[in-house]
N, C-alpha and C positions, 0 to 999 in steps of 0.2 A: 818439586815443580819443574826445576831445570832438567832433571833426569828424564822426565816424561816428555818434555819438549825436544830434548836431544833424540830420544828414541823415535818420536813422531817424525822428526826431520830426517833421520836416517831411513826410516821406513818409506817415507815419501820419495827420497832419492832412489831407493831400491826399486820401488814400483815404477818410477819414470824410466830407469835404465832397463828394466824388464820390458816395458812397453816399447821402447826404442828397439830393443833386440828383436822383439816379436814382429814389429813392422818391417824391419830389415830382412828378417828371415822370410816373411811372407812375400816380399818383393823378389827375393832370389828364387823362391819356389815358383812364382808366377812367370818369371823369365824362363825357367826350365820347362814349365808347362807349355809355354808358347813354342819353345824349341821342339818339343815332342809332338805338339798338335799340328804344326806346320813344318814337318821335317825337310821337305824338298823345296818348298817355296820360301822359307825363312832365310833371307840373305844376311850377310854380315851388316849391311847398312840398316836393314830393318831391325836387326838385333841391337844395333847401336841406338836407334831411335827408341826402341822399347826400353832399353836400359836407361836412357835419359828421362823418359816418362816416369819410370819407377824411381829414379833418383830424385826427381822433383817431388813425387808423392812422399817419399821418405823424409826429405828435407822439410816439406810443408808440415807434416805431422810431428816431426822430431823437434822443430825449432822451439815451440812453447815448452816442451818437456825439458829440453836442454836449459832453457832459461830457469825453469823450476829447480833443476839440479844445481845450477850456479848459485842461485839465491839460497838454496839449502846449504851449500858448502860455506857461503858467507855467513849464514846464521850460525853454523857449527863453529866457525872461527870466532864469532862474537861470543858464543857461549863459553868457549874455552878461555877467552881473554877475561871474561867476567868471573870465571871460577878462580883465577889466580889471585 
């Protein structure tokens, strides 16, 4: 039973980290798309604001996933202590 819980926890952590990576990659690609879509009118200031919007979106989506990862690591730590 503990082995399957450990595997499930590790899988959940992996899925959360993959989702965070995918969201981050999408945000980077969106910034690059905006740069190519508005090449002459996209100023440094506008790029900064677009980056801040993307950062906020990534933070908003990633926060619950990071909490799941932290709880998962705490559970793994608890499983290891119980195994001793």
